[in-house]
GUDO-763761 format. One record per residue (C-alpha): residue in three letters; x, y, z. Coordinates in steps of 0.1 Angstrom, whole numbers, plus 5000, padded with zeros to 4 digits. Example, Ala and Ser with C-alpha at 12.3 -4.5 7.8 and 13.67 -1.06 7.14 Angstrom:
% residues 2
Ala512349555078;Ser513749895071;
This chain:
% residues 178
Unk610478815590;Unk606878765595;Unk604878795563;Unk601278885564;Unk598478825538;Unk595078905532;Unk592478675514;Unk589278875506;Unk586378645495;Unk583078775479;Unk579978605484;Unk576878725463;Unk573578585447;Unk573678605409;Unk570878665385;Unk569778295387;Unk569478345424;Unk572478105428;Unk575078175457;Unk578278245443;Unk581878265460;Unk584778425445;Unk588278535460;Unk588678885447;Unk591878945465;Unk595178765479;Unk597878985488;Unk600679055512;Unk599979335534;Unk602379545557;Unk600479505590;Unk597479375607;Unk596579705621;Unk592779775615;Unk593180115593;Unk595979925572;Unk593779645565;Unk590779855559;Unk592580055532;Unk593679755514;Unk589879615513;Unk588679965502;Unk591179955475;Unk590179605464;Unk586579695465;Unk587280015441;Unk589279805418;Unk586579535411;Unk583779805411;Unk582079675442;Unk579679925456;Unk577079705468;Unk578279565503;Unk576079405532;Unk578479245555;Unk581979155564;Unk582778845581;Unk585978825602;Unk587578655632;Unk587378815665;Unk590879015664;Unk590479365682;Unk592079495649;Unk589079395630;Unk587079625650;Unk589079915637;Unk589179795603;Unk585279775602;Unk584880125618;Unk587380255591;Unk585380075565;Unk582180175576;Unk583180535575;Unk584680535541;Unk581880335522;Unk578980495542;Unk578080735511;Unk578280445485;Unk574980405470;Unk574880025472;Unk575780005509;Unk572979805527;Unk571380005557;Unk574380245557;Unk576579975569;Unk574879925601;Unk575179545598;Unk578779555582;Unk580579365611;Unk579678995614;Unk581778795637;Unk583178455623;Unk580978195639;Unk583377915632;Unk586178125646;Unk584078145680;Unk583277785682;Unk586977705675;Unk587877945706;Unk584977735726;Unk586177405717;Unk589877475721;Unk588977595757;Unk586977295764;Unk589877065753;Unk592477245774;Unk591576985802;Unk592476715780;Unk595576865768;Unk597976575780;Unk596176315764;Unk595176465732;Unk599276595730;Unk600076205737;Unk597976095707;Unk599176395685;Unk602776285691;Unk601875915684;Unk600576015651;Unk603176285642;Unk605876005650;Unk604075745624;Unk603575995600;Unk607076145601;Unk608675935576;Unk607675685546;Unk609275385563;Unk607475465595;Unk603975505579;Unk604575175558;Unk605374965591;Unk602375125608;Unk600175045579;Unk601474685581;Unk600774675620;Unk597174785610;Unk596974495585;Unk598074225608;Unk595774355634;Unk593174305608;Unk591874685609;Unk589274725583;Unk589075075584;Unk590075225550;Unk591275565563;Unk594675665579;Unk595675845611;Unk595776235606;Unk597276535623;Unk594876815636;Unk595277155627;Unk595077425653;Unk592477665633;Unk590377365625;Unk588577265656;Unk587076935641;Unk590476815631;Unk591376715666;Unk588176505667;Unk588976355633;Unk592576285645;Unk590976115678;Unk588575925659;Unk590975775634;Unk593275685663;Unk590875495682;Unk590275295652;Unk594175205649;Unk594675165687;Unk595674805682;Unk598074885654;Unk599775165676;Unk600274895705;Unk601874665679;Unk603874925665;Unk605274995699;Unk605674635707;Unk607974585674;
């Protein structure tokens, strides 16, 4: 069974003009349908007594369009809603960049997959990782970090995986030889 969760984070400027960030809800939701998510968010805003809403930043899922439409309709009459909710929907720039970068990386998929598989292999057990570290030491690699796997929804993690793997190229070669 697929379990869905919602994490709602509030960003606000306090009385000292300091930007604050707080998770105000983390809960299981029954569906990703826009109206269902909108009702959960509306309920959370009521529970916290939040009436001043400027924007909601969400990814580009089509269900978020209907969630924003639902919320805009429900909160329009609230006294603290900025500009009647006209600018309520803000698309997440990090998600857009992630989509663009992943599209660009498709041409390099086979090469990246080979590096990912090699990293996954050496990190899959403590014994392999220890042997890999030993290969790095024998190759006199002075880099203090370690190879890491990328994460699909963090576009820069593929870069970090490739960057570290290049530094350990000779260690990978030695590991393969041994």
